[in-house]
A tleap script that builds the chain and sets N, CA, C and O, in Angstrom:
source leaprc.protein.ff14SB
mol = sequence {
  NMET LYS ASP PHE GLY LEU SER VAL LYS LYS
  PHE LEU VAL SER GLU ASP GLY PRO THR ALA
  VAL GLU TYR ALA VAL MET LEU ALA LEU ILE
  VAL ILE VAL CYS LEU THR ALA ILE GLN ALA
  ILE GLY THR ASN ALA ASN ALA LYS PHE GLU
  GLU VAL GLY ASN ALA ILE CSER
}
set mol.1.N position { 164.557 26.614 64.143 }
set mol.1.CA position { 163.794 25.632 65.230 }
set mol.1.C position { 164.706 25.520 66.059 }
set mol.1.O position { 164.209 25.094 67.101 }
set mol.2.N position { 166.208 25.735 66.200 }
set mol.2.CA position { 166.782 25.532 67.152 }
set mol.2.C position { 166.695 27.126 68.223 }
set mol.2.O position { 167.056 27.274 69.390 }
set mol.3.N position { 166.161 27.988 67.396 }
set mol.3.CA position { 166.041 29.505 68.311 }
set mol.3.C position { 164.547 29.021 69.048 }
set mol.3.O position { 164.183 29.372 70.170 }
set mol.4.N position { 163.903 28.254 68.247 }
set mol.4.CA position { 162.477 28.050 69.254 }
set mol.4.C position { 162.466 27.118 70.510 }
set mol.4.O position { 161.659 27.035 71.436 }
set mol.5.N position { 163.568 26.477 70.254 }
set mol.5.CA position { 163.823 25.329 71.386 }
set mol.5.C position { 164.499 26.567 72.681 }
set mol.5.O position { 164.045 26.702 73.817 }
set mol.6.N position { 165.170 27.009 72.334 }
set mol.6.CA position { 165.927 27.919 72.908 }
set mol.6.C position { 165.211 28.642 73.936 }
set mol.6.O position { 165.383 28.611 75.154 }
set mol.7.N position { 164.067 29.546 72.985 }
set mol.7.CA position { 163.273 30.305 73.562 }
set mol.7.C position { 161.979 29.548 74.932 }
set mol.7.O position { 161.371 29.962 75.919 }
set mol.8.N position { 162.127 28.265 74.167 }
set mol.8.CA position { 161.237 27.647 75.404 }
set mol.8.C position { 161.680 27.361 76.550 }
set mol.8.O position { 161.183 27.488 77.669 }
set mol.9.N position { 163.183 26.748 76.003 }
set mol.9.CA position { 163.865 26.519 77.427 }
set mol.9.C position { 164.135 27.583 78.269 }
set mol.9.O position { 163.977 27.369 79.471 }
set mol.10.N position { 164.590 28.931 77.839 }
set mol.10.CA position { 164.813 30.217 78.569 }
set mol.10.C position { 163.221 30.675 79.583 }
set mol.10.O position { 163.101 31.173 80.703 }
set mol.11.N position { 162.322 30.277 78.677 }
set mol.11.CA position { 160.928 30.639 79.192 }
set mol.11.C position { 160.913 29.818 80.494 }
set mol.11.O position { 160.454 30.347 81.507 }
set mol.12.N position { 161.495 28.270 80.543 }
set mol.12.CA position { 160.792 27.607 81.479 }
set mol.12.C position { 161.736 27.715 82.790 }
set mol.12.O position { 161.394 27.378 83.924 }
set mol.13.N position { 162.917 28.219 82.437 }
set mol.13.CA position { 163.847 28.530 83.287 }
set mol.13.C position { 163.836 29.837 84.030 }
set mol.13.O position { 164.316 30.032 85.146 }
set mol.14.N position { 163.232 30.690 83.272 }
set mol.14.CA position { 162.629 32.269 83.986 }
set mol.14.C position { 162.057 32.213 84.954 }
set mol.14.O position { 161.844 31.049 85.295 }
set mol.15.N position { 161.664 32.977 85.632 }
set mol.15.CA position { 160.880 33.016 86.989 }
set mol.15.C position { 159.480 33.705 86.548 }
set mol.15.O position { 158.481 33.544 87.248 }
set mol.16.N position { 159.444 34.485 85.349 }
set mol.16.CA position { 158.307 34.956 85.250 }
set mol.16.C position { 157.461 34.408 85.219 }
set mol.16.O position { 156.594 35.110 85.740 }
set mol.17.N position { 156.847 33.039 84.772 }
set mol.17.CA position { 155.822 31.840 84.387 }
set mol.17.C position { 155.231 31.845 86.233 }
set mol.17.O position { 154.144 32.169 86.710 }
set mol.18.N position { 156.323 31.409 86.795 }
set mol.18.CA position { 155.462 31.528 88.423 }
set mol.18.C position { 154.864 32.740 88.699 }
set mol.18.O position { 153.655 32.833 88.914 }
set mol.19.N position { 155.804 33.896 88.712 }
set mol.19.CA position { 155.365 34.796 89.271 }
set mol.19.C position { 153.812 35.491 88.573 }
set mol.19.O position { 152.911 35.990 89.248 }
set mol.20.N position { 153.829 35.367 87.256 }
set mol.20.CA position { 152.573 35.647 86.723 }
set mol.20.C position { 151.323 34.694 87.478 }
set mol.20.O position { 150.204 35.204 87.545 }
set mol.21.N position { 151.477 33.706 87.878 }
set mol.21.CA position { 150.830 32.430 88.336 }
set mol.21.C position { 150.435 33.305 89.935 }
set mol.21.O position { 149.290 33.543 90.319 }
set mol.22.N position { 151.332 33.559 90.453 }
set mol.22.CA position { 151.085 33.963 91.642 }
set mol.22.C position { 150.347 35.362 91.846 }
set mol.22.O position { 149.678 35.587 92.855 }
set mol.23.N position { 150.516 36.289 90.814 }
set mol.23.CA position { 149.325 37.374 90.874 }
set mol.23.C position { 148.202 37.096 90.312 }
set mol.23.O position { 147.360 37.959 90.565 }
set mol.24.N position { 147.853 36.316 89.700 }
set mol.24.CA position { 146.546 35.569 88.959 }
set mol.24.C position { 145.856 34.989 90.318 }
set mol.24.O position { 144.640 35.047 90.505 }
set mol.25.N position { 146.825 34.394 91.289 }
set mol.25.CA position { 146.137 33.748 92.556 }
set mol.25.C position { 145.476 34.911 93.431 }
set mol.25.O position { 144.296 34.875 93.779 }
set mol.26.N position { 146.452 36.056 93.783 }
set mol.26.CA position { 146.466 36.778 94.706 }
set mol.26.C position { 145.270 37.532 93.679 }
set mol.26.O position { 144.215 37.433 94.305 }
set mol.27.N position { 145.035 38.168 92.496 }
set mol.27.CA position { 143.983 38.682 91.928 }
set mol.27.C position { 142.579 37.880 92.614 }
set mol.27.O position { 141.728 38.485 93.265 }
set mol.28.N position { 142.548 36.673 92.375 }
set mol.28.CA position { 141.269 35.978 92.394 }
set mol.28.C position { 141.209 35.811 93.580 }
set mol.28.O position { 140.054 35.600 93.950 }
set mol.29.N position { 142.110 35.808 94.539 }
set mol.29.CA position { 141.384 35.752 96.098 }
set mol.29.C position { 141.080 37.231 96.285 }
set mol.29.O position { 139.991 37.413 96.830 }
set mol.30.N position { 141.828 38.459 95.944 }
set mol.30.CA position { 141.267 39.755 96.288 }
set mol.30.C position { 139.923 39.825 95.602 }
set mol.30.O position { 139.150 40.687 96.022 }
set mol.31.N position { 139.565 39.124 94.705 }
set mol.31.CA position { 138.354 39.429 94.000 }
set mol.31.C position { 137.128 38.571 94.691 }
set mol.31.O position { 135.941 38.879 94.797 }
set mol.32.N position { 137.686 37.626 95.037 }
set mol.32.CA position { 136.620 36.713 95.978 }
set mol.32.C position { 136.423 37.576 97.212 }
set mol.32.O position { 135.225 37.806 97.375 }
set mol.33.N position { 137.266 38.177 98.215 }
set mol.33.CA position { 136.906 39.048 99.213 }
set mol.33.C position { 136.283 40.086 98.712 }
set mol.33.O position { 135.431 40.407 99.540 }
set mol.34.N position { 136.245 40.823 97.756 }
set mol.34.CA position { 135.563 42.252 97.379 }
set mol.34.C position { 134.217 41.723 97.269 }
set mol.34.O position { 133.373 42.467 97.768 }
set mol.35.N position { 133.673 40.396 96.636 }
set mol.35.CA position { 132.371 39.830 96.058 }
set mol.35.C position { 131.840 39.484 97.485 }
set mol.35.O position { 130.647 39.737 97.656 }
set mol.36.N position { 132.324 39.104 98.234 }
set mol.36.CA position { 131.967 38.539 99.640 }
set mol.36.C position { 131.601 39.771 100.252 }
set mol.36.O position { 130.393 39.840 100.483 }
set mol.37.N position { 132.444 41.017 100.671 }
set mol.37.CA position { 132.064 42.469 101.697 }
set mol.37.C position { 130.729 42.573 100.483 }
set mol.37.O position { 129.589 42.606 100.946 }
set mol.38.N position { 130.859 42.612 99.328 }
set mol.38.CA position { 129.566 43.469 98.653 }
set mol.38.C position { 128.388 42.762 98.642 }
set mol.38.O position { 127.270 43.174 98.334 }
set mol.39.N position { 128.789 41.446 99.075 }
set mol.39.CA position { 127.122 40.825 99.355 }
set mol.39.C position { 126.621 41.179 100.445 }
set mol.39.O position { 125.444 41.453 100.675 }
set mol.40.N position { 127.681 41.182 101.283 }
set mol.40.CA position { 127.521 41.282 103.047 }
set mol.40.C position { 126.984 42.966 103.066 }
set mol.40.O position { 126.241 43.237 104.010 }
set mol.41.N position { 127.164 43.603 102.523 }
set mol.41.CA position { 126.966 44.933 102.653 }
set mol.41.C position { 125.093 45.178 101.792 }
set mol.41.O position { 124.133 45.795 102.254 }
set mol.42.N position { 125.169 44.673 100.917 }
set mol.42.CA position { 124.026 44.634 99.894 }
set mol.42.C position { 123.049 43.975 101.092 }
set mol.42.O position { 122.279 44.722 101.695 }
set mol.43.N position { 123.106 42.734 101.368 }
set mol.43.CA position { 122.122 42.123 102.300 }
set mol.43.C position { 121.812 42.817 103.394 }
set mol.43.O position { 120.625 42.934 103.698 }
set mol.44.N position { 122.946 43.472 104.274 }
set mol.44.CA position { 122.642 43.986 105.133 }
set mol.44.C position { 121.492 45.774 104.912 }
set mol.44.O position { 120.550 46.259 105.538 }
set mol.45.N position { 122.280 46.179 103.723 }
set mol.45.CA position { 121.324 47.311 102.942 }
set mol.45.C position { 120.091 47.047 103.072 }
set mol.45.O position { 119.299 47.519 103.887 }
set mol.46.N position { 119.842 45.945 101.902 }
set mol.46.CA position { 118.065 45.347 101.906 }
set mol.46.C position { 117.645 45.438 103.297 }
set mol.46.O position { 116.676 46.107 103.657 }
set mol.47.N position { 118.386 44.759 104.070 }
set mol.47.CA position { 117.424 44.546 105.461 }
set mol.47.C position { 117.250 45.735 106.128 }
set mol.47.O position { 116.452 45.713 107.065 }
set mol.48.N position { 117.958 47.049 105.799 }
set mol.48.CA position { 117.418 48.246 106.495 }
set mol.48.C position { 116.499 48.848 105.693 }
set mol.48.O position { 115.603 49.513 106.214 }
set mol.49.N position { 116.584 48.705 104.305 }
set mol.49.CA position { 115.567 49.636 103.511 }
set mol.49.C position { 114.109 48.751 103.605 }
set mol.49.O position { 113.015 49.211 103.275 }
set mol.50.N position { 114.340 47.418 104.117 }
set mol.50.CA position { 112.652 46.895 104.067 }
set mol.50.C position { 112.341 47.308 105.608 }
set mol.50.O position { 111.202 47.765 105.702 }
set mol.51.N position { 113.075 47.270 106.889 }
set mol.51.CA position { 113.022 47.636 107.817 }
set mol.51.C position { 112.292 49.398 107.931 }
set mol.51.O position { 111.528 49.920 108.744 }
set mol.52.N position { 112.880 49.827 106.871 }
set mol.52.CA position { 112.543 51.621 107.061 }
set mol.52.C position { 110.821 51.394 106.394 }
set mol.52.O position { 109.815 51.902 106.889 }
set mol.53.N position { 110.869 50.409 105.044 }
set mol.53.CA position { 109.728 50.404 104.215 }
set mol.53.C position { 108.478 50.108 105.153 }
set mol.53.O position { 107.314 50.464 104.968 }
set mol.54.N position { 109.002 49.372 106.200 }
set mol.54.CA position { 107.993 48.488 106.840 }
set mol.54.C position { 107.337 49.696 108.008 }
set mol.54.O position { 106.165 49.750 108.379 }
set mol.55.N position { 108.319 50.487 108.382 }
set mol.55.CA position { 108.237 51.206 109.344 }
set mol.55.C position { 107.021 52.511 108.661 }
set mol.55.O position { 105.963 52.816 109.212 }
set mol.56.N position { 107.446 52.984 107.620 }
set mol.56.CA position { 106.412 54.002 106.783 }
set mol.56.C position { 105.113 53.502 106.417 }
set mol.56.O position { 104.016 54.062 106.423 }
set mol.57.N position { 105.402 52.516 106.147 }
set mol.57.CA position { 103.734 51.889 106.164 }
set mol.57.C position { 103.097 51.135 107.500 }
set mol.57.O position { 101.940 50.713 107.478 }
savepdb mol mol.pdb
quit
């Protein structure tokens, strides 16, 4: 049980936990930016396809 307590204390003192959280936040922001860019590209492509479709018919 003493070893478990020391392990928990060592984990809390180490900086690996905050680093993992920082990486998770950075990854979430990257995903949000990518999804926003994909949505914008999709909207523009859809508008262009509709324009071409209307021009053909």
